C-alpha positions, 0 to 999 in steps of 0.5 A: 147276539151280534149275528142276530143284530146283523140279521135284523139290520139286513131285514130292515134294509131289505124292507126299506128297499122293497118299500122304495121300489113299491111305487114303481112296481105298482105303476108298472103293474097298472100300466101293463095290467089295466089295458089287458083287463079293459080289453077283456072287458070290451071283448065281452061287450057290444056297442060303443061308449055309453051303450055297452051291452054284455054279449059274452063270447059273441065277439069271438064267435063273430071274429072266427066266422068273419071272412075278412078276419081270415083274409087279413090274417092270410095277408099278415102271414104272406107279409110276415114269412118273407119279411122275417126270412129276408131280415135274417138272411140279409142280416147274417150276410151283412154281419159275416161281411162286416166281421171279415172286413174291419175297414168298413165295420164302423161305417156299416154299423153306423149306417145300419142304425139309421133306419132303426132310429126312424119312427114307423109312420115316418118310415112309411111316409118316406117310402111312400114318396120314394115309391111315387109314380110321378116323382119317386126317386126309385122310378127315377133311378130305375129309368136312368139305368134302363131297368124299366121303360116307364114309371111303375106304380109300386103301391098299386101293382106291387103293393105287398112286395113294396110293404115287405121291402119297407119292413125289411129295410126298417128292421134289418138293422136289429137282425144285423146287430144281434147276429154280428154280436153272436158271430163275435162270440165264436172262438177263432180256434174253431175256424182255424181247425176247420181250415186246417181240415180243409173245410170249404167256406160253405161247409164251415158256415153250416158246421161251425158258424150256424150251430154256434149262433143258432140261439141268437138266430132264434132270438132274432126270429122271435122278435122279428116274427112278433114285430111282423105280426103287429106291423101297422104304422108303416102299412097305414102310411104306405098303402092304408091296406090297399089296393082294396084289401091286398095289404090289410094286415090284421093289426090294421083291420082291427084298428079300422074296426075299432076306430072307423066302425066303433066295434070296440068289442070285436076289435078287442077280441081280435087284439086278445086273440092276436096276443094269445097267438104271439104268446104261443109263438114266443113260448115255442121260440123260447123253448127252442132257444133253451134247447139250443143253448143246452139250458 
């Protein structure tokens, strides 16, 4: 009897718990599902507010036949690959340095967080002024140290490189913090054994450090790849997709199609296609992470 009474009490408490979290769950579901459902509905329509007309998969057909869509995707790939590689490479290098040098650890960690706390659009505006041909601090520094003889128009002649540089600066702290956390989980005994056996630093890195932090590297790769695919605000502030369409990434292209040309259906089809691509990439990375972690 006492056992049945206890079970009844636990069930009633569990039911109360579910009832208490139900409003929050409903809000979360609504906030996440409503935009998705609305985007699917828009992607099957043509026109704008008040003039929508069902067209089926015509928007997806137009998207895949549109050369500008492929051009913006090509720009996104040219932007994403070097950005992610640089973020992981520099993040790993800084993390290794900080792990070995405890004196500067606190300073570097604090300084690394600063770019990460800044808004994306604000970051773009800041760097736009820094790249300015007339009064940009980058040209001033390079002129003073003699690396250039005349001011460089970075956002015209080196637009993609400038955008990639800003992306790396903004998201490098995330890679650095996660990789540093991964390095700190490696048992010191492994390094002691490697040094006793006469392992060189580069060999120790490849045979000890990298295999141990591989799951963390893959997590960083996943998040940074998705961030690069949906990069928008800083590019809008920096170059607005120019010069011409050189830095017009797919997110910026879809934004212009929706809000400049009022092509809600076309833009929604593009957004959903980009979401599917992100899910496929995420699935691949997560599966690889599980294999690397022997889960």
